All heavy atoms as TSV, in Angstrom:
chain	resi	resn	atom	element	x	y	z
A	1	MET	N	N	-1.031	-14.244	44.295
A	1	MET	CA	C	-2.258	-13.499	44.514
A	1	MET	C	C	-1.903	-12.112	45.047
A	1	MET	O	O	-1.120	-11.976	45.958
A	1	MET	CB	C	-3.154	-14.254	45.500
A	1	MET	CG	C	-4.431	-13.502	45.799
A	1	MET	SD	S	-5.457	-14.255	47.069
A	1	MET	CE	C	-5.741	-15.858	46.397
A	2	ALA	N	N	-2.466	-11.100	44.463
A	2	ALA	CA	C	-2.185	-9.714	44.861
A	2	ALA	C	C	-2.997	-9.378	46.125
A	2	ALA	O	O	-4.130	-9.808	46.275
A	2	ALA	CB	C	-2.575	-8.766	43.742
A	3	SER	N	N	-2.384	-8.615	46.991
A	3	SER	CA	C	-3.074	-8.173	48.190
A	3	SER	C	C	-4.039	-7.057	47.799
A	3	SER	O	O	-3.924	-6.443	46.728
A	3	SER	CB	C	-2.082	-7.661	49.226
A	3	SER	OG	O	-1.511	-6.444	48.789
A	4	SER	N	N	-4.976	-6.761	48.699
A	4	SER	CA	C	-5.925	-5.671	48.409
A	4	SER	C	C	-5.189	-4.338	48.285
A	4	SER	O	O	-5.608	-3.478	47.500
A	4	SER	CB	C	-7.009	-5.605	49.477
A	4	SER	OG	O	-6.460	-5.344	50.743
A	5	GLU	N	N	-4.100	-4.166	49.008
A	5	GLU	CA	C	-3.329	-2.933	48.915
A	5	GLU	C	C	-2.675	-2.823	47.529
A	5	GLU	O	O	-2.660	-1.754	46.928
A	5	GLU	CB	C	-2.264	-2.843	50.010
A	5	GLU	CG	C	-2.828	-2.624	51.393
A	5	GLU	CD	C	-3.325	-3.880	52.058
A	5	GLU	OE1	O	-3.083	-5.013	51.547
A	5	GLU	OE2	O	-3.994	-3.756	53.096
A	6	GLU	N	N	-2.128	-3.932	47.005
A	6	GLU	CA	C	-1.527	-3.944	45.696
A	6	GLU	C	C	-2.559	-3.632	44.612
A	6	GLU	O	O	-2.307	-2.877	43.683
A	6	GLU	CB	C	-0.833	-5.273	45.413
A	6	GLU	CG	C	0.399	-5.515	46.228
A	6	GLU	CD	C	0.928	-6.931	46.129
A	6	GLU	OE1	O	0.122	-7.862	45.953
A	6	GLU	OE2	O	2.149	-7.103	46.238
A	7	VAL	N	N	-3.750	-4.219	44.784
A	7	VAL	CA	C	-4.830	-3.955	43.837
A	7	VAL	C	C	-5.219	-2.482	43.892
A	7	VAL	O	O	-5.420	-1.849	42.856
A	7	VAL	CB	C	-6.063	-4.848	44.142
A	7	VAL	CG1	C	-7.267	-4.419	43.318
A	7	VAL	CG2	C	-5.737	-6.314	43.875
A	8	SER	N	N	-5.273	-1.937	45.093
A	8	SER	CA	C	-5.633	-0.526	45.246
A	8	SER	C	C	-4.617	0.391	44.587
A	8	SER	O	O	-4.985	1.350	43.896
A	8	SER	CB	C	-5.739	-0.161	46.728
A	8	SER	OG	O	-6.789	-0.846	47.326
A	9	VAL	N	N	-3.330	0.096	44.763
A	9	VAL	CA	C	-2.305	0.929	44.158
A	9	VAL	C	C	-2.378	0.832	42.638
A	9	VAL	O	O	-2.309	1.840	41.936
A	9	VAL	CB	C	-0.901	0.511	44.672
A	9	VAL	CG1	C	0.208	1.184	43.868
A	9	VAL	CG2	C	-0.770	0.866	46.155
A	10	HIS	N	N	-2.573	-0.371	42.125
A	10	HIS	CA	C	-2.688	-0.555	40.678
A	10	HIS	C	C	-3.925	0.209	40.146
A	10	HIS	O	O	-3.843	0.886	39.132
A	10	HIS	CB	C	-2.798	-2.036	40.316
A	10	HIS	CG	C	-3.005	-2.292	38.877
A	10	HIS	ND1	N	-2.003	-2.156	37.934
A	10	HIS	CD2	C	-4.118	-2.622	38.183
A	10	HIS	CE1	C	-2.493	-2.414	36.745
A	10	HIS	NE2	N	-3.772	-2.698	36.866
A	11	GLU	N	N	-5.036	0.079	40.853
A	11	GLU	CA	C	-6.263	0.756	40.436
A	11	GLU	C	C	-6.111	2.266	40.510
A	11	GLU	O	O	-6.584	2.997	39.647
A	11	GLU	CB	C	-7.446	0.289	41.295
A	11	GLU	CG	C	-8.785	0.861	40.907
A	11	GLU	CD	C	-9.323	0.367	39.554
A	11	GLU	OE1	O	-8.678	-0.474	38.885
A	11	GLU	OE2	O	-10.394	0.849	39.158
A	12	LEU	N	N	-5.431	2.767	41.529
A	12	LEU	CA	C	-5.194	4.207	41.645
A	12	LEU	C	C	-4.382	4.693	40.439
A	12	LEU	O	O	-4.715	5.735	39.855
A	12	LEU	CB	C	-4.454	4.519	42.958
A	12	LEU	CG	C	-4.130	5.999	43.174
A	12	LEU	CD1	C	-5.371	6.850	43.185
A	12	LEU	CD2	C	-3.356	6.157	44.466
A	13	GLY	N	N	-3.375	3.963	40.055
A	13	GLY	CA	C	-2.577	4.334	38.879
A	13	GLY	C	C	-3.403	4.334	37.612
A	13	GLY	O	O	-3.306	5.254	36.796
A	14	ARG	N	N	-4.244	3.340	37.460
A	14	ARG	CA	C	-5.100	3.250	36.281
A	14	ARG	C	C	-6.092	4.424	36.258
A	14	ARG	O	O	-6.278	5.068	35.216
A	14	ARG	CB	C	-5.886	1.935	36.264
A	14	ARG	CG	C	-6.636	1.714	34.975
A	14	ARG	CD	C	-7.551	0.498	35.072
A	14	ARG	NE	N	-8.661	0.731	35.950
A	14	ARG	CZ	C	-9.711	1.537	35.668
A	14	ARG	NH1	N	-9.769	2.187	34.540
A	14	ARG	NH2	N	-10.702	1.696	36.531
A	15	LEU	N	N	-6.694	4.725	37.409
A	15	LEU	CA	C	-7.631	5.832	37.458
A	15	LEU	C	C	-6.954	7.166	37.260
A	15	LEU	O	O	-7.510	8.094	36.654
A	15	LEU	CB	C	-8.361	5.822	38.812
A	15	LEU	CG	C	-9.345	4.646	38.996
A	15	LEU	CD1	C	-9.825	4.610	40.448
A	15	LEU	CD2	C	-10.502	4.743	38.033
A	16	TRP	N	N	-5.717	7.293	37.753
A	16	TRP	CA	C	-4.941	8.517	37.536
A	16	TRP	C	C	-4.734	8.738	36.028
A	16	TRP	O	O	-4.982	9.800	35.519
A	16	TRP	CB	C	-3.595	8.435	38.269
A	16	TRP	CG	C	-2.730	9.617	37.992
A	16	TRP	CD1	C	-1.822	9.753	36.968
A	16	TRP	CD2	C	-2.686	10.847	38.704
A	16	TRP	NE1	N	-1.219	10.985	37.040
A	16	TRP	CE2	C	-1.746	11.676	38.085
A	16	TRP	CE3	C	-3.389	11.322	39.817
A	16	TRP	CZ2	C	-1.457	12.948	38.548
A	16	TRP	CZ3	C	-3.082	12.576	40.274
A	16	TRP	CH2	C	-2.135	13.388	39.652
A	17	ASP	N	N	-4.278	7.663	35.362
A	17	ASP	CA	C	-4.060	7.758	33.913
A	17	ASP	C	C	-5.351	8.106	33.176
A	17	ASP	O	O	-5.370	8.939	32.270
A	17	ASP	CB	C	-3.488	6.443	33.376
A	17	ASP	CG	C	-2.075	6.181	33.854
A	17	ASP	OD1	O	-1.408	7.139	34.304
A	17	ASP	OD2	O	-1.642	5.020	33.806
A	18	GLU	N	N	-6.450	7.472	33.574
A	18	GLU	CA	C	-7.742	7.738	32.979
A	18	GLU	C	C	-8.147	9.211	33.191
A	18	GLU	O	O	-8.615	9.870	32.271
A	18	GLU	CB	C	-8.787	6.810	33.611
A	18	GLU	CG	C	-10.181	6.962	33.079
A	18	GLU	CD	C	-11.160	6.045	33.792
A	18	GLU	OE1	O	-10.846	4.842	33.968
A	18	GLU	OE2	O	-12.234	6.524	34.166
A	19	GLY	N	N	-7.928	9.691	34.388
A	19	GLY	CA	C	-8.247	11.086	34.694
A	19	GLY	C	C	-7.403	12.066	33.917
A	19	GLY	O	O	-7.919	13.077	33.391
A	20	MET	N	N	-6.125	11.783	33.817
A	20	MET	CA	C	-5.223	12.688	33.089
A	20	MET	C	C	-5.605	12.726	31.603
A	20	MET	O	O	-5.535	13.764	30.957
A	20	MET	CB	C	-3.783	12.253	33.259
A	20	MET	CG	C	-3.250	12.406	34.678
A	20	MET	SD	S	-3.399	14.076	35.344
A	20	MET	CE	C	-2.170	14.916	34.370
A	21	ALA	N	N	-6.039	11.596	31.070
A	21	ALA	CA	C	-6.430	11.539	29.661
A	21	ALA	C	C	-7.757	12.213	29.373
A	21	ALA	O	O	-8.056	12.560	28.246
A	21	ALA	CB	C	-6.471	10.081	29.203
A	22	SER	N	N	-8.555	12.446	30.430
A	22	SER	CA	C	-9.899	12.990	30.214
A	22	SER	C	C	-9.921	14.507	30.128
A	22	SER	O	O	-10.954	15.086	29.853
A	22	SER	CB	C	-10.837	12.533	31.334
A	22	SER	OG	O	-10.491	13.164	32.556
A	23	GLY	N	N	-8.797	15.163	30.376
A	23	GLY	CA	C	-8.747	16.635	30.273
A	23	GLY	C	C	-8.771	17.296	31.646
A	23	GLY	O	O	-8.551	16.665	32.662
A	24	SER	N	N	-9.029	18.604	31.603
A	24	SER	CA	C	-9.018	19.388	32.838
A	24	SER	C	C	-10.168	18.995	33.758
A	24	SER	O	O	-11.257	18.687	33.312
A	24	SER	CB	C	-9.180	20.880	32.505
A	24	SER	OG	O	-8.088	21.299	31.698
A	25	SER	N	N	-9.896	19.070	35.056
A	25	SER	CA	C	-10.956	18.793	36.019
A	25	SER	C	C	-11.572	20.121	36.442
A	25	SER	O	O	-10.924	21.168	36.448
A	25	SER	CB	C	-10.430	18.036	37.208
A	25	SER	OG	O	-10.002	18.898	38.228
A	26	PHE	N	N	-12.833	20.083	36.767
A	26	PHE	CA	C	-13.531	21.274	37.217
A	26	PHE	C	C	-13.490	21.399	38.733
A	26	PHE	O	O	-13.449	22.474	39.281
A	26	PHE	CB	C	-15.002	21.275	36.744
A	26	PHE	CG	C	-15.095	21.426	35.272
A	26	PHE	CD1	C	-15.277	20.343	34.446
A	26	PHE	CD2	C	-14.987	22.679	34.668
A	26	PHE	CE1	C	-15.378	20.476	33.067
A	26	PHE	CE2	C	-15.070	22.828	33.296
A	26	PHE	CZ	C	-15.259	21.720	32.487
A	27	ASP	N	N	-13.540	20.252	39.415
A	27	ASP	CA	C	-13.563	20.253	40.869
A	27	ASP	C	C	-12.705	19.084	41.357
A	27	ASP	O	O	-13.110	17.926	41.255
A	27	ASP	CB	C	-14.999	20.117	41.382
A	27	ASP	CG	C	-15.094	20.234	42.900
A	27	ASP	OD1	O	-14.066	20.142	43.574
A	27	ASP	OD2	O	-16.217	20.437	43.387
A	28	GLY	N	N	-11.536	19.412	41.874
A	28	GLY	CA	C	-10.613	18.380	42.357
A	28	GLY	C	C	-11.206	17.540	43.461
A	28	GLY	O	O	-10.993	16.326	43.510
A	29	ASN	N	N	-11.974	18.152	44.358
A	29	ASN	CA	C	-12.575	17.383	45.468
A	29	ASN	C	C	-13.534	16.330	44.943
A	29	ASN	O	O	-13.574	15.199	45.460
A	29	ASN	CB	C	-13.305	18.309	46.450
A	29	ASN	CG	C	-12.326	19.128	47.260
A	29	ASN	OD1	O	-11.186	18.720	47.494
A	29	ASN	ND2	N	-12.749	20.302	47.687
A	30	GLN	N	N	-14.322	16.675	43.954
A	30	GLN	CA	C	-15.240	15.690	43.366
A	30	GLN	C	C	-14.459	14.566	42.680
A	30	GLN	O	O	-14.834	13.382	42.776
A	30	GLN	CB	C	-16.179	16.352	42.373
A	30	GLN	CG	C	-17.244	17.181	43.015
A	30	GLN	CD	C	-18.171	17.831	41.980
A	30	GLN	OE1	O	-17.933	17.744	40.767
A	30	GLN	NE2	N	-19.227	18.461	42.461
A	31	ALA	N	N	-13.400	14.930	41.978
A	31	ALA	CA	C	-12.594	13.907	41.290
A	31	ALA	C	C	-11.991	12.937	42.298
A	31	ALA	O	O	-12.049	11.712	42.115
A	31	ALA	CB	C	-11.494	14.576	40.480
A	32	PHE	N	N	-11.407	13.457	43.390
A	32	PHE	CA	C	-10.827	12.588	44.389
A	32	PHE	C	C	-11.893	11.760	45.093
A	32	PHE	O	O	-11.661	10.582	45.421
A	32	PHE	CB	C	-10.007	13.365	45.387
A	32	PHE	CG	C	-8.667	13.762	44.855
A	32	PHE	CD1	C	-8.373	15.087	44.601
A	32	PHE	CD2	C	-7.687	12.801	44.590
A	32	PHE	CE1	C	-7.136	15.450	44.088
A	32	PHE	CE2	C	-6.451	13.153	44.077
A	32	PHE	CZ	C	-6.181	14.494	43.812
A	33	ALA	N	N	-13.068	12.293	45.280
A	33	ALA	CA	C	-14.166	11.524	45.888
A	33	ALA	C	C	-14.565	10.356	44.980
A	33	ALA	O	O	-14.798	9.245	45.460
A	33	ALA	CB	C	-15.358	12.426	46.168
A	34	ARG	N	N	-14.610	10.616	43.664
A	34	ARG	CA	C	-14.941	9.537	42.709
A	34	ARG	C	C	-13.861	8.460	42.738
A	34	ARG	O	O	-14.149	7.259	42.739
A	34	ARG	CB	C	-15.101	10.094	41.299
A	34	ARG	CG	C	-16.390	10.830	41.046
A	34	ARG	CD	C	-16.667	11.081	39.566
A	34	ARG	NE	N	-15.516	11.585	38.842
A	34	ARG	CZ	C	-15.228	12.873	38.656
A	34	ARG	NH1	N	-16.028	13.801	39.157
A	34	ARG	NH2	N	-14.167	13.241	37.968
A	35	ILE	N	N	-12.593	8.883	42.749
A	35	ILE	CA	C	-11.491	7.923	42.771
A	35	ILE	C	C	-11.559	7.089	44.031
A	35	ILE	O	O	-11.434	5.863	44.006
A	35	ILE	CB	C	-10.138	8.658	42.652
A	35	ILE	CG1	C	-9.966	9.227	41.242
A	35	ILE	CG2	C	-8.965	7.721	42.999
A	35	ILE	CD1	C	-8.806	10.170	41.095
A	36	LYS	N	N	-11.745	7.749	45.182
A	36	LYS	CA	C	-11.831	7.031	46.465
A	36	LYS	C	C	-12.987	6.036	46.458
A	36	LYS	O	O	-12.843	4.900	46.905
A	36	LYS	CB	C	-11.992	8.001	47.616
A	36	LYS	CG	C	-12.002	7.285	48.975
A	36	LYS	CD	C	-12.120	8.261	50.107
A	36	LYS	CE	C	-12.095	7.608	51.473
A	36	LYS	NZ	N	-12.691	6.317	51.608
A	37	SER	N	N	-14.108	6.438	45.917
A	37	SER	CA	C	-15.263	5.561	45.846
A	37	SER	C	C	-14.970	4.323	45.007
A	37	SER	O	O	-15.285	3.193	45.410
A	37	SER	CB	C	-16.461	6.332	45.260
A	37	SER	OG	O	-17.562	5.477	45.099
A	38	LYS	N	N	-14.324	4.533	43.848
A	38	LYS	CA	C	-13.979	3.396	42.994
A	38	LYS	C	C	-12.967	2.486	43.667
A	38	LYS	O	O	-13.060	1.271	43.580
A	38	LYS	CB	C	-13.436	3.897	41.657
A	38	LYS	CG	C	-14.507	4.479	40.762
A	38	LYS	CD	C	-13.913	4.938	39.428
A	38	LYS	CE	C	-14.956	5.532	38.521
A	38	LYS	NZ	N	-14.402	5.908	37.218
A	39	LEU	N	N	-11.976	3.091	44.358
A	39	LEU	CA	C	-10.973	2.274	45.049
A	39	LEU	C	C	-11.598	1.480	46.188
A	39	LEU	O	O	-11.299	0.303	46.395
A	39	LEU	CB	C	-9.839	3.151	45.579
A	39	LEU	CG	C	-8.871	3.669	44.545
A	39	LEU	CD1	C	-7.907	4.661	45.171
A	39	LEU	CD2	C	-8.101	2.521	43.904
A	40	ASP	N	N	-12.463	2.145	46.967
A	40	ASP	CA	C	-13.128	1.454	48.080
A	40	ASP	C	C	-13.934	0.269	47.566
A	40	ASP	O	O	-13.909	-0.813	48.154
A	40	ASP	CB	C	-14.026	2.412	48.838
A	40	ASP	CG	C	-13.259	3.421	49.670
A	40	ASP	OD1	O	-12.034	3.233	49.882
A	40	ASP	OD2	O	-13.868	4.420	50.109
A	41	ALA	N	N	-14.657	0.465	46.458
A	41	ALA	CA	C	-15.457	-0.622	45.889
A	41	ALA	C	C	-14.558	-1.756	45.426
A	41	ALA	O	O	-14.882	-2.937	45.609
A	41	ALA	CB	C	-16.295	-0.088	44.733
A	42	LYS	N	N	-13.423	-1.420	44.827
A	42	LYS	CA	C	-12.485	-2.456	44.336
A	42	LYS	C	C	-11.905	-3.237	45.522
A	42	LYS	O	O	-11.764	-4.461	45.434
A	42	LYS	CB	C	-11.386	-1.794	43.522
A	42	LYS	CG	C	-10.536	-2.752	42.753
A	42	LYS	CD	C	-11.350	-3.392	41.663
A	42	LYS	CE	C	-10.458	-4.049	40.649
A	42	LYS	NZ	N	-11.216	-4.723	39.610
A	43	VAL	N	N	-11.587	-2.561	46.610
A	43	VAL	CA	C	-11.051	-3.236	47.787
A	43	VAL	C	C	-12.084	-4.205	48.355
A	43	VAL	O	O	-11.778	-5.352	48.670
A	43	VAL	CB	C	-10.580	-2.214	48.854
A	43	VAL	CG1	C	-10.327	-2.883	50.192
A	43	VAL	CG2	C	-9.347	-1.481	48.393
A	44	VAL	N	N	-13.340	-3.749	48.472
A	44	VAL	CA	C	-14.397	-4.613	48.957
A	44	VAL	C	C	-14.570	-5.811	48.044
A	44	VAL	O	O	-14.662	-6.953	48.498
A	44	VAL	CB	C	-15.722	-3.831	49.118
A	44	VAL	CG1	C	-16.884	-4.774	49.349
A	44	VAL	CG2	C	-15.604	-2.822	50.240
A	45	GLU	N	N	-14.593	-5.567	46.745
A	45	GLU	CA	C	-14.745	-6.648	45.748
A	45	GLU	C	C	-13.633	-7.667	45.886
A	45	GLU	O	O	-13.863	-8.877	45.865
A	45	GLU	CB	C	-14.735	-6.010	44.364
A	45	GLU	CG	C	-14.825	-6.994	43.210
A	45	GLU	CD	C	-14.700	-6.262	41.884
A	45	GLU	OE1	O	-15.371	-5.237	41.683
A	45	GLU	OE2	O	-13.911	-6.727	41.045
A	46	THR	N	N	-12.400	-7.211	46.068
A	46	THR	CA	C	-11.249	-8.083	46.218
A	46	THR	C	C	-11.352	-8.895	47.505
A	46	THR	O	O	-11.087	-10.103	47.500
A	46	THR	CB	C	-9.948	-7.268	46.181
A	46	THR	OG1	O	-9.884	-6.567	44.943
A	46	THR	CG2	C	-8.732	-8.179	46.319
A	47	ARG	N	N	-11.713	-8.244	48.588
A	47	ARG	CA	C	-11.839	-8.953	49.871
A	47	ARG	C	C	-12.931	-10.010	49.827
A	47	ARG	O	O	-12.765	-11.094	50.347
A	47	ARG	CB	C	-12.105	-7.966	51.002
A	47	ARG	CG	C	-10.870	-7.173	51.338
A	47	ARG	CD	C	-11.103	-6.244	52.473
A	47	ARG	NE	N	-9.873	-5.529	52.808
A	47	ARG	CZ	C	-9.836	-4.450	53.555
A	47	ARG	NH1	N	-10.923	-3.968	54.093
A	47	ARG	NH2	N	-8.677	-3.855	53.789
A	48	VAL	N	N	-14.055	-9.686	49.183
A	48	VAL	CA	C	-15.145	-10.656	49.058
A	48	VAL	C	C	-14.689	-11.851	48.242
A	48	VAL	O	O	-14.907	-13.003	48.617
A	48	VAL	CB	C	-16.399	-10.002	48.411
A	48	VAL	CG1	C	-17.408	-11.047	47.985
A	48	VAL	CG2	C	-17.012	-9.017	49.398
A	49	ALA	N	N	-13.992	-11.598	47.128
A	49	ALA	CA	C	-13.499	-12.691	46.293
A	49	ALA	C	C	-12.495	-13.554	47.055
A	49	ALA	O	O	-12.546	-14.783	46.953
A	49	ALA	CB	C	-12.858	-12.117	45.031
A	50	MET	N	N	-11.609	-12.908	47.813
A	50	MET	CA	C	-10.612	-13.678	48.587
A	50	MET	C	C	-11.310	-14.498	49.646
A	50	MET	O	O	-10.958	-15.657	49.882
A	50	MET	CB	C	-9.599	-12.732	49.193
A	50	MET	CG	C	-8.663	-12.101	48.156
A	50	MET	SD	S	-7.602	-10.820	48.852
A	50	MET	CE	C	-6.438	-11.806	49.782
A	51	THR	N	N	-12.315	-13.932	50.311
A	51	THR	CA	C	-13.056	-14.643	51.364
A	51	THR	C	C	-13.763	-15.857	50.775
A	51	THR	O	O	-13.724	-16.937	51.357
A	51	THR	CB	C	-14.058	-13.705	52.040
A	51	THR	OG1	O	-13.354	-12.624	52.641
A	51	THR	CG2	C	-14.866	-14.426	53.101
A	52	ARG	N	N	-14.387	-15.675	49.621
A	52	ARG	CA	C	-15.093	-16.794	48.984
A	52	ARG	C	C	-14.123	-17.905	48.627
A	52	ARG	O	O	-14.458	-19.089	48.739
A	52	ARG	CB	C	-15.834	-16.322	47.759
A	52	ARG	CG	C	-17.062	-15.527	48.087
A	52	ARG	CD	C	-17.818	-15.133	46.833
A	52	ARG	NE	N	-18.998	-14.381	47.223
A	52	ARG	CZ	C	-19.571	-13.490	46.451
A	52	ARG	NH1	N	-19.079	-13.228	45.245
A	52	ARG	NH2	N	-20.635	-12.833	46.864
A	53	ARG	N	N	-12.934	-17.544	48.169
A	53	ARG	CA	C	-11.949	-18.585	47.812
A	53	ARG	C	C	-11.424	-19.306	49.033
A	53	ARG	O	O	-11.130	-20.495	48.990
A	53	ARG	CB	C	-10.785	-17.959	47.054
A	53	ARG	CG	C	-11.074	-17.692	45.598
A	53	ARG	CD	C	-9.814	-17.404	44.828
A	53	ARG	NE	N	-9.200	-16.160	45.313
A	53	ARG	CZ	C	-9.211	-15.015	44.684
A	53	ARG	NH1	N	-9.827	-14.920	43.537
A	53	ARG	NH2	N	-8.637	-13.951	45.191
A	54	LEU	N	N	-11.283	-18.573	50.137
A	54	LEU	CA	C	-10.668	-19.169	51.326
A	54	LEU	C	C	-11.667	-19.804	52.260
A	54	LEU	O	O	-11.308	-20.582	53.136
A	54	LEU	CB	C	-9.857	-18.098	52.079
A	54	LEU	CG	C	-8.669	-17.529	51.307
A	54	LEU	CD1	C	-8.040	-16.401	52.113
A	54	LEU	CD2	C	-7.635	-18.616	51.031
A	55	GLN	N	N	-12.946	-19.510	52.123
A	55	GLN	CA	C	-13.966	-19.998	53.018
A	55	GLN	C	C	-14.001	-21.533	53.097
A	55	GLN	O	O	-14.051	-22.059	54.202
A	55	GLN	CB	C	-15.339	-19.446	52.650
A	55	GLN	CG	C	-16.392	-19.693	53.688
A	55	GLN	CD	C	-17.666	-18.973	53.369
A	55	GLN	OE1	O	-17.863	-18.453	52.274
A	55	GLN	NE2	N	-18.572	-18.921	54.312
A	56	PRO	N	N	-13.973	-22.258	51.988
A	56	PRO	CA	C	-14.002	-23.725	52.108
A	56	PRO	C	C	-12.805	-24.275	52.905
A	56	PRO	O	O	-12.964	-25.202	53.699
A	56	PRO	CB	C	-13.931	-24.209	50.638
A	56	PRO	CG	C	-14.490	-23.072	49.848
A	56	PRO	CD	C	-14.053	-21.832	50.583
A	57	GLU	N	N	-11.641	-23.671	52.727
A	57	GLU	CA	C	-10.464	-24.110	53.485
A	57	GLU	C	C	-10.661	-23.824	54.970
A	57	GLU	O	O	-10.312	-24.666	55.822
A	57	GLU	CB	C	-9.209	-23.378	52.991
A	57	GLU	CG	C	-8.770	-23.776	51.597
A	57	GLU	CD	C	-7.536	-23.003	51.162
A	57	GLU	OE1	O	-6.746	-22.591	52.019
A	57	GLU	OE2	O	-7.400	-22.813	49.955
A	58	ALA	N	N	-11.191	-22.681	55.296
A	58	ALA	CA	C	-11.404	-22.310	56.704
A	58	ALA	C	C	-12.402	-23.268	57.349
A	58	ALA	O	O	-12.210	-23.696	58.495
A	58	ALA	CB	C	-11.872	-20.885	56.812
A	59	GLU	N	N	-13.469	-23.584	56.637
A	59	GLU	CA	C	-14.462	-24.508	57.184
A	59	GLU	C	C	-13.888	-25.907	57.356
A	59	GLU	O	O	-14.195	-26.583	58.327
A	59	GLU	CB	C	-15.711	-24.495	56.300
A	59	GLU	CG	C	-16.468	-23.199	56.415
A	59	GLU	CD	C	-17.709	-23.174	55.518
A	59	GLU	OE1	O	-18.127	-24.213	55.034
A	59	GLU	OE2	O	-18.250	-22.061	55.352
A	60	ALA	N	N	-13.070	-26.339	56.417
A	60	ALA	CA	C	-12.421	-27.643	56.527
A	60	ALA	C	C	-11.507	-27.699	57.739
A	60	ALA	O	O	-11.429	-28.712	58.440
A	60	ALA	CB	C	-11.652	-27.954	55.243
A	61	MET	N	N	-10.792	-26.601	57.990
A	61	MET	CA	C	-9.885	-26.562	59.139
A	61	MET	C	C	-10.686	-26.586	60.450
A	61	MET	O	O	-10.232	-27.161	61.437
A	61	MET	CB	C	-9.011	-25.328	59.083
A	61	MET	CG	C	-7.988	-25.377	57.960
A	61	MET	SD	S	-6.959	-23.925	57.881
A	61	MET	CE	C	-5.904	-24.186	59.282
A	62	LYS	N	N	-11.860	-25.989	60.483
A	62	LYS	CA	C	-12.694	-25.995	61.699
A	62	LYS	C	C	-13.123	-27.427	62.034
A	62	LYS	O	O	-13.234	-27.767	63.183
A	62	LYS	CB	C	-13.975	-25.162	61.483
A	62	LYS	CG	C	-13.750	-23.681	61.526
A	62	LYS	CD	C	-15.108	-22.981	61.361
A	62	LYS	CE	C	-14.964	-21.508	61.142
A	62	LYS	NZ	N	-16.272	-20.864	60.888
A	63	ARG	N	N	-13.375	-28.220	60.986
A	63	ARG	CA	C	-13.847	-29.588	61.193
A	63	ARG	C	C	-12.761	-30.506	61.707
A	63	ARG	O	O	-13.017	-31.563	62.231
A	63	ARG	CB	C	-14.406	-30.141	59.884
A	63	ARG	CG	C	-15.742	-29.536	59.527
A	63	ARG	CD	C	-16.334	-30.202	58.308
A	63	ARG	NE	N	-16.806	-29.137	57.434
A	63	ARG	CZ	C	-16.480	-28.961	56.183
A	63	ARG	NH1	N	-15.674	-29.799	55.596
A	63	ARG	NH2	N	-16.949	-27.956	55.487
A	64	LYS	N	N	-11.489	-30.126	61.551
A	64	LYS	CA	C	-10.372	-30.989	61.969
A	64	LYS	C	C	-10.160	-30.946	63.437
A	64	LYS	O	O	-10.421	-30.153	64.172
A	64	LYS	CB	C	-9.077	-30.570	61.253
A	64	LYS	CG	C	-9.093	-30.938	59.805
A	64	LYS	CD	C	-7.786	-30.577	59.144
A	64	LYS	CE	C	-7.804	-30.974	57.688
A	64	LYS	NZ	N	-6.543	-30.682	57.058
């Protein structure tokens, strides 16, 4: 299972490639803000998914 940091690095690379393929940027600050927003959303999505997968195990351990 990939950590959220590994997912972020992979997503950053993918977004970088996507950005480079899209041509010249008009405003670097806006581009970086969009990338950060997408990465933040991906990190949250990954953490939520990991929490959902681990929640039954955590609850079972509480009952022991």
